[in-house]
C-alpha positions as a Python dict, from the first residue, in 0.01 Angstrom:
ca = {
    (1, 'M'): (0, 0, 0),
    (2, 'K'): (308, 42, -212),
    (3, 'K'): (391, -325, -178),
    (4, 'I'): (46, -422, -285),
    (5, 'V'): (59, -203, -593),
    (6, 'I'): (407, -328, -689),
    (7, 'T'): (309, -688, -630),
    (8, 'L'): (-9, -648, -845),
    (9, 'A'): (179, -479, -1132),
    (10, 'F'): (467, -729, -1107),
    (11, 'A'): (219, -1023, -1126),
    (12, 'L'): (40, -875, -1429),
    (13, 'S'): (376, -807, -1597),
    (14, 'L'): (481, -1167, -1542),
    (15, 'M'): (145, -1274, -1692),
    (16, 'H'): (231, -1063, -2000),
    (17, 'A'): (582, -1209, -2021),
    (18, 'K'): (441, -1559, -1994),
    (19, 'A'): (183, -1486, -2255),
    (20, 'Q'): (446, -1348, -2496),
    (21, 'T'): (674, -1650, -2428),
    (22, 'E'): (395, -1894, -2480),
    (23, 'N'): (313, -1711, -2804),
    (24, 'N'): (666, -1732, -2913),
    (25, 'T'): (723, -2099, -2836),
    (26, 'T'): (383, -2221, -2936),
    (27, 'T'): (342, -2535, -3145),
    (28, 'S'): (-14, -2443, -3249),
    (29, 'Y'): (50, -2474, -3617),
    (30, 'N'): (12, -2756, -3861),
    (31, 'K'): (321, -2973, -3942),
    (32, 'W'): (198, -3217, -4201),
    (33, 'S'): (152, -3154, -4574),
    (34, 'V'): (102, -3351, -4899),
    (35, 'E'): (277, -3239, -5217),
    (36, 'L'): (170, -3335, -5568),
    (37, 'D'): (377, -3208, -5866),
    (38, 'G'): (403, -3271, -6238),
    (39, 'G'): (628, -3140, -6512),
    (40, 'F'): (930, -3212, -6729),
    (41, 'N'): (1275, -3366, -6707),
    (42, 'K'): (1605, -3356, -6881),
    (43, 'P'): (1833, -3662, -6849),
    (44, 'Q'): (2181, -3532, -6907),
    (45, 'R'): (2399, -3836, -6887),
    (46, 'P'): (2478, -4120, -6958),
    (47, 'F'): (2351, -4200, -7307),
    (48, 'T'): (2481, -4457, -7551),
    (49, 'S'): (2728, -4296, -7786),
    (50, 'G'): (2580, -4220, -8123),
    (51, 'N'): (2236, -4091, -8191),
    (52, 'Y'): (2079, -4136, -7849),
    (53, 'Y'): (1954, -3831, -7664),
    (54, 'T'): (1639, -3644, -7559),
    (55, 'S'): (1511, -3298, -7644),
    (56, 'R'): (1585, -3015, -7397),
    (57, 'I'): (1245, -3059, -7227),
    (58, 'N'): (1132, -3418, -7207),
    (59, 'P'): (784, -3505, -7072),
    (60, 'F'): (697, -3615, -6825),
    (61, 'T'): (767, -3616, -6449),
    (62, 'V'): (534, -3686, -6165),
    (63, 'D'): (618, -3649, -5791),
    (64, 'L'): (419, -3728, -5476),
    (65, 'G'): (555, -3637, -5128),
    (66, 'V'): (449, -3626, -4764),
    (67, 'R'): (629, -3374, -4546),
    (68, 'Y'): (655, -3324, -4171),
    (69, 'M'): (801, -3004, -4024),
    (70, 'L'): (991, -3042, -3694),
    (71, 'N'): (947, -2664, -3648),
    (72, 'N'): (874, -2366, -3867),
    (73, 'K'): (1224, -2383, -4024),
    (74, 'F'): (1325, -2749, -4070),
    (75, 'G'): (1153, -3068, -4153),
    (76, 'L'): (1157, -3406, -4336),
    (77, 'K'): (977, -3546, -4634),
    (78, 'V'): (944, -3873, -4810),
    (79, 'D'): (858, -3854, -5181),
    (80, 'A'): (821, -4082, -5477),
    (81, 'G'): (890, -3980, -5837),
    (82, 'Y'): (824, -4115, -6187),
    (83, 'N'): (1005, -4011, -6496),
    (84, 'S'): (947, -4102, -6862),
    (85, 'F'): (1242, -4073, -7113),
    (86, 'T'): (1175, -4093, -7488),
    (87, 'D'): (1331, -3958, -7797),
    (88, 'Q'): (1142, -3646, -7907),
    (89, 'N'): (1266, -3596, -8261),
    (90, 'N'): (1362, -3797, -8568),
    (91, 'S'): (1737, -3735, -8511),
    (92, 'S'): (1758, -3978, -8214),
    (93, 'I'): (1718, -4352, -8231),
    (94, 'D'): (1393, -4464, -8078),
    (95, 'F'): (1387, -4559, -7716),
    (96, 'D'): (1137, -4558, -7428),
    (97, 'S'): (1267, -4575, -7066),
    (98, 'K'): (1116, -4521, -6726),
    (99, 'Y'): (1278, -4410, -6406),
    (100, 'Y'): (1120, -4461, -6059),
    (101, 'R'): (1262, -4334, -5731),
    (102, 'V'): (1187, -4299, -5356),
    (103, 'D'): (1381, -4052, -5141),
    (104, 'L'): (1406, -3932, -4782),
    (105, 'Q'): (1496, -3564, -4770),
    (106, 'G'): (1561, -3289, -4528),
    (107, 'V'): (1370, -2963, -4585),
    (108, 'A'): (1474, -2608, -4490),
    (109, 'N'): (1212, -2334, -4496),
    (110, 'L'): (1435, -2065, -4645),
    (111, 'G'): (1152, -1819, -4642),
    (112, 'R'): (1150, -1817, -4260),
    (113, 'I'): (1526, -1847, -4224),
    (114, 'M'): (1575, -1544, -4444),
    (115, 'N'): (1286, -1355, -4282),
    (116, 'F'): (1063, -1327, -4591),
    (117, 'E'): (791, -1203, -4363),
    (118, 'T'): (960, -858, -4354),
    (119, 'W'): (849, -801, -4712),
    (120, 'T'): (587, -1072, -4799),
    (121, 'N'): (346, -1314, -4649),
    (122, 'T'): (256, -1466, -4988),
    (123, 'F'): (575, -1599, -5132),
    (124, 'G'): (784, -1870, -4976),
    (125, 'L'): (1100, -2073, -5055),
    (126, 'L'): (1196, -2428, -4955),
    (127, 'G'): (1527, -2608, -5000),
    (128, 'H'): (1543, -2981, -4991),
    (129, 'A'): (1815, -3250, -5022),
    (130, 'G'): (1844, -3621, -4949),
    (131, 'F'): (1921, -3975, -5056),
    (132, 'G'): (1715, -4262, -5189),
    (133, 'V'): (1693, -4550, -5432),
    (134, 'G'): (1574, -4571, -5788),
    (135, 'R'): (1512, -4806, -6075),
    (136, 'L'): (1570, -4752, -6444),
    (137, 'E'): (1364, -4970, -6672),
    (138, 'N'): (1339, -5028, -7047),
    (139, 'K'): (1093, -5299, -7124),
    (140, 'D'): (1183, -5322, -7488),
    (141, 'L'): (1550, -5404, -7395),
    (142, 'H'): (1462, -5598, -7075),
    (143, 'V'): (1662, -5351, -6859),
    (144, 'K'): (1597, -5332, -6487),
    (145, 'D'): (1872, -5129, -6330),
    (146, 'N'): (1859, -5051, -5955),
    (147, 'V'): (2049, -4737, -5854),
    (148, 'G'): (2111, -4522, -5549),
    (149, 'N'): (2054, -4147, -5584),
    (150, 'F'): (2115, -3813, -5431),
    (151, 'I'): (1860, -3535, -5485),
    (152, 'A'): (1865, -3157, -5412),
    (153, 'G'): (1640, -2872, -5519),
    (154, 'L'): (1453, -2552, -5456),
    (155, 'T'): (1078, -2514, -5424),
    (156, 'G'): (911, -2176, -5469),
    (157, 'Q'): (574, -2123, -5302),
    (158, 'I'): (272, -1896, -5361),
    (159, 'R'): (31, -1905, -5073),
    (160, 'L'): (-332, -1933, -5182),
    (161, 'S'): (-487, -1986, -4842),
    (162, 'D'): (-407, -2143, -4503),
    (163, 'R'): (-467, -2482, -4669),
    (164, 'F'): (-314, -2455, -5012),
    (165, 'A'): (-3, -2321, -5184),
    (166, 'L'): (109, -2335, -5543),
    (167, 'T'): (466, -2469, -5596),
    (168, 'G'): (731, -2463, -5859),
    (169, 'D'): (1037, -2689, -5809),
    (170, 'V'): (1370, -2741, -5987),
    (171, 'S'): (1576, -3039, -5870),
    (172, 'T'): (1896, -3220, -5967),
    (173, 'I'): (1924, -3596, -5925),
    (174, 'L'): (2254, -3781, -5922),
    (175, 'N'): (2243, -4158, -5973),
    (176, 'A'): (2510, -4392, -5830),
    (177, 'Y'): (2573, -4749, -5948),
    (178, 'Q'): (2385, -4681, -6272),
    (179, 'D'): (2484, -4975, -6489),
    (180, 'H'): (2290, -4877, -6795),
    (181, 'T'): (2248, -4560, -7002),
    (182, 'F'): (1917, -4374, -6983),
    (183, 'D'): (1823, -4509, -7325),
    (184, 'G'): (1895, -4865, -7207),
    (185, 'N'): (2118, -4961, -7494),
    (186, 'G'): (2460, -4928, -7334),
    (187, 'A'): (2649, -5027, -7018),
    (188, 'T'): (2827, -4771, -6803),
    (189, 'N'): (3048, -4984, -6576),
    (190, 'S'): (3042, -4697, -6328),
    (191, 'R'): (3008, -4725, -5954),
    (192, 'G'): (3009, -4350, -5868),
    (193, 'F'): (2751, -4080, -5929),
    (194, 'S'): (2759, -4103, -6307),
    (195, 'G'): (2389, -4048, -6379),
    (196, 'L'): (2264, -3685, -6399),
    (197, 'L'): (1902, -3584, -6432),
    (198, 'F'): (1726, -3245, -6404),
    (199, 'T'): (1353, -3204, -6328),
    (200, 'G'): (1120, -2904, -6327),
    (201, 'T'): (772, -2934, -6190),
    (202, 'A'): (469, -2728, -6082),
    (203, 'G'): (213, -2843, -5834),
    (204, 'L'): (23, -2797, -5508),
    (205, 'N'): (94, -2817, -5139),
    (206, 'I'): (-199, -2932, -4927),
    (207, 'Y'): (-167, -2850, -4558),
    (208, 'L'): (-314, -3092, -4307),
    (209, 'G'): (-411, -3045, -3944),
    (210, 'K'): (-667, -2878, -3715),
    (211, 'N'): (-474, -2552, -3664),
    (212, 'T'): (-509, -2246, -3889),
    (213, 'K'): (-155, -2203, -4015),
    (214, 'H'): (109, -2442, -4136),
    (215, 'A'): (468, -2424, -4023),
    (216, 'D'): (566, -2292, -4368),
    (217, 'W'): (395, -1958, -4290),
    (218, 'T'): (432, -1937, -3912),
    (219, 'V'): (666, -1670, -3770),
    (220, 'I'): (801, -1755, -3424),
    (221, 'S'): (1017, -1539, -3204),
    (222, 'E'): (1243, -1759, -3002),
    (223, 'N'): (1300, -1532, -2702),
    (224, 'A'): (1070, -1303, -2504),
    (225, 'D'): (1177, -946, -2464),
    (226, 'V'): (1298, -997, -2105),
    (227, 'A'): (1512, -682, -2100),
    (228, 'A'): (1217, -461, -2192),
    (229, 'L'): (1002, -622, -1918),
    (230, 'E'): (1275, -570, -1656),
    (231, 'N'): (1302, -205, -1755),
    (232, 'K'): (928, -167, -1726),
    (233, 'L'): (925, -320, -1380),
    (234, 'A'): (1217, -97, -1265),
    (235, 'N'): (1036, 213, -1390),
    (236, 'L'): (719, 102, -1225),
    (237, 'E'): (887, 49, -885),
    (238, 'A'): (1056, 387, -914),
    (239, 'Q'): (729, 563, -985),
    (240, 'V'): (552, 392, -690),
    (241, 'N'): (843, 482, -458),
    (242, 'K'): (795, 843, -549),
    (243, 'M'): (439, 843, -432),
    (244, 'P'): (369, 1069, -120),
    (245, 'E'): (374, 868, 197),
    (246, 'K'): (33, 998, 290),
    (247, 'Q'): (-110, 792, 9),
    (248, 'V'): (8, 465, 175),
    (249, 'I'): (-76, 546, 540),
    (250, 'V'): (-434, 461, 614),
    (251, 'E'): (-524, 776, 806),
    (252, 'K'): (-829, 877, 594),
    (253, 'P'): (-1143, 695, 494),
    (254, 'V'): (-1111, 392, 274),
    (255, 'T'): (-1270, 580, -13),
    (256, 'N'): (-964, 800, -44),
    (257, 'T'): (-738, 505, -66),
    (258, 'V'): (-951, 354, -346),
    (259, 'V'): (-925, 678, -539),
    (260, 'N'): (-546, 671, -504),
    (261, 'D'): (-543, 313, -625),
    (262, 'K'): (-752, 418, -927),
    (263, 'D'): (-506, 696, -1007),
    (264, 'V'): (-215, 444, -1000),
    (265, 'I'): (-392, 207, -1233),
    (266, 'K'): (-481, 498, -1463),
    (267, 'E'): (-117, 603, -1471),
    (268, 'L'): (-7, 245, -1552),
    (269, 'I'): (-262, 227, -1833),
    (270, 'N'): (-166, 558, -1980),
    (271, 'D'): (204, 471, -1952),
    (272, 'K'): (134, 166, -2177),
    (273, 'Y'): (207, -101, -1918),
    (274, 'Y'): (-107, -285, -2041),
    (275, 'S'): (-95, -360, -2409),
    (276, 'V'): (-281, -599, -2638),
    (277, 'Y'): (-69, -783, -2891),
    (278, 'F'): (-141, -931, -3231),
    (279, 'D'): (5, -1187, -3473),
    (280, 'F'): (153, -1073, -3803),
    (281, 'N'): (-109, -931, -4035),
    (282, 'K'): (-388, -1018, -3787),
    (283, 'S'): (-649, -792, -3623),
    (284, 'T'): (-767, -1044, -3354),
    (285, 'P'): (-568, -1025, -3022),
    (286, 'I'): (-357, -1323, -2944),
    (287, 'E'): (-519, -1552, -2692),
    (288, 'N'): (-277, -1485, -2401),
    (289, 'S'): (-272, -1107, -2453),
    (290, 'T'): (-625, -1026, -2336),
    (291, 'A'): (-529, -979, -1965),
    (292, 'A'): (-458, -610, -2043),
    (293, 'I'): (-822, -572, -2166),
    (294, 'D'): (-942, -715, -1833),
    (295, 'V'): (-751, -451, -1645),
    (296, 'V'): (-887, -166, -1856),
    (297, 'L'): (-1242, -309, -1840),
    (298, 'T'): (-1228, -329, -1463),
    (299, 'Y'): (-1104, 28, -1445),
    (300, 'L'): (-1377, 161, -1673),
    (301, 'R'): (-1646, -19, -1471),
    (302, 'K'): (-1522, 132, -1149),
    (303, 'N'): (-1498, 476, -1308),
    (304, 'P'): (-1811, 535, -1509),
    (305, 'S'): (-1716, 895, -1584),
    (306, 'A'): (-1385, 793, -1755),
    (307, 'F'): (-1341, 794, -2130),
    (308, 'L'): (-1084, 581, -2322),
    (309, 'D'): (-876, 629, -2633),
    (310, 'I'): (-788, 297, -2800),
    (311, 'L'): (-469, 335, -3009),
    (312, 'G'): (-388, 77, -3276),
    (313, 'Y'): (-39, 17, -3417),
    (314, 'A'): (116, -199, -3683),
    (315, 'D'): (481, -285, -3763),
    (316, 'Q'): (653, -128, -4064),
    (317, 'V'): (602, -423, -4298),
    (318, 'G'): (371, -324, -4579),
    (319, 'S'): (245, 3, -4725),
    (320, 'S'): (146, 295, -4501),
    (321, 'E'): (-213, 276, -4628),
    (322, 'Y'): (-244, -89, -4541),
    (323, 'N'): (-86, -38, -4198),
    (324, 'D'): (-332, 245, -4126),
    (325, 'K'): (-615, 14, -4215),
    (326, 'L'): (-478, -274, -4010),
    (327, 'S'): (-401, -67, -3701),
    (328, 'K'): (-756, 75, -3712),
    (329, 'A'): (-899, -276, -3738),
    (330, 'R'): (-699, -387, -3434),
    (331, 'A'): (-824, -93, -3225),
    (332, 'T'): (-1180, -146, -3348),
    (333, 'N'): (-1179, -510, -3247),
    (334, 'V'): (-1064, -420, -2900),
    (335, 'K'): (-1339, -159, -2880),
    (336, 'T'): (-1594, -424, -2983),
    (337, 'I'): (-1470, -649, -2701),
    (338, 'L'): (-1518, -369, -2445),
    (339, 'E'): (-1863, -287, -2586),
    (340, 'K'): (-1974, -651, -2554),
    (341, 'A'): (-1857, -639, -2196),
    (342, 'G'): (-2094, -356, -2123),
    (343, 'I'): (-1895, -38, -2188),
    (344, 'S'): (-2087, 233, -2375),
    (345, 'S'): (-1958, 299, -2724),
    (346, 'S'): (-1975, 675, -2647),
    (347, 'R'): (-1691, 629, -2394),
    (348, 'L'): (-1460, 461, -2643),
    (349, 'N'): (-1260, 636, -2916),
    (350, 'V'): (-1060, 450, -3180),
    (351, 'I'): (-735, 602, -3306),
    (352, 'S'): (-533, 457, -3593),
    (353, 'E'): (-160, 523, -3536),
    (354, 'G'): (-50, 319, -3838),
    (355, 'A'): (306, 184, -3840),
    (356, 'D'): (515, 238, -3531),
    (357, 'T'): (825, 395, -3681),
    (358, 'S'): (999, 417, -3339),
    (359, 'I'): (1057, 40, -3342),
    (360, 'Q'): (1314, -123, -3560),
    (361, 'K'): (1187, -267, -3884),
    (362, 'D'): (1459, -531, -3931),
    (363, 'S'): (1421, -688, -3585),
    (364, 'E'): (1168, -966, -3559),
    (365, 'E'): (1138, -917, -3179),
    (366, 'A'): (1078, -548, -3220),
    (367, 'R'): (816, -599, -3485),
    (368, 'R'): (629, -830, -3246),
    (369, 'L'): (616, -556, -2990),
    (370, 'A'): (497, -303, -3251),
    (371, 'R'): (184, -502, -3340),
    (372, 'R'): (-28, -381, -3050),
    (373, 'V'): (-314, -175, -2911),
    (374, 'T'): (-254, 66, -2616),
    (375, 'F'): (-491, 274, -2407),
    (376, 'K'): (-524, 632, -2279),
    (377, 'V'): (-772, 709, -2003),
    (378, 'K'): (-924, 1060, -2005),
}
């Protein structure tokens, strides 16, 4: 009997570990996005000596990009940009130049790298850098100057929904092999990165794909909490080994053995070996975490006189008022699942425990374990 109980608990624990691992390594998030931005630029150098220059803010800049995230922290994007350079005051000699470019850039999701999720799920930050080609044109002066370029910048994000985010970007562009000045009136005779251009834009990210979240806002834990699982299994085996031998020797009617089995499962439930887990800021159980509900449901069906406390928890991110509300919503949703499965509402009691302060706030793995619902059979 001991071996059966240990085997059952071990199998369920492995299912929980597999579920957590699958949740941590899942690719069920969108990876593609389209970015459209517009704003201003400031060509810094080179200009023809004399009275050629632009005002501090020079309209206008347009940028269109397509981005693919390899994971929730790093990706690639191809973007095309258009810049218009004109004199903006009477002090400069008139000119009208255009600058076109296409770049391939690497993207780093700094919001995930720096764990922004510990304090916000609304603001994000991307870093980007790469190389490309460009063309400086001035039709009045018949200038067509092909250049190479290096671009780097930062993009702030404000999440509007799972499909859209507002962006604000500042970038620096360095041109190599720029033979003409930005005004088009002079020659540079420079082979290095002599051209310098700054841009500032605001725009919109549009997230594409069938999944709910985009990689920009997906938090992934890279390792399951194996040590915690091993400790649970060791404690479980120790508890079963302490059971009186008369409970495992079939000398009494089968009904007594069943009662003993029920007591073991009740002890496992009350000792929180069966927990339901949730994604960050969500009140719906993760798909692979509902096996614990099945165990509790089976126990309640076999023990119609038993009552159940459903205890909801949140991690420590956010205000205490919000965490109280979120933990209650999690417990209530689990209660609803049990009710729909045929368990009377009068047997179920929801308890909001709020943020679990016993679990470290600055550990992503620990926060994942804190976002849960546990049970207490009475």
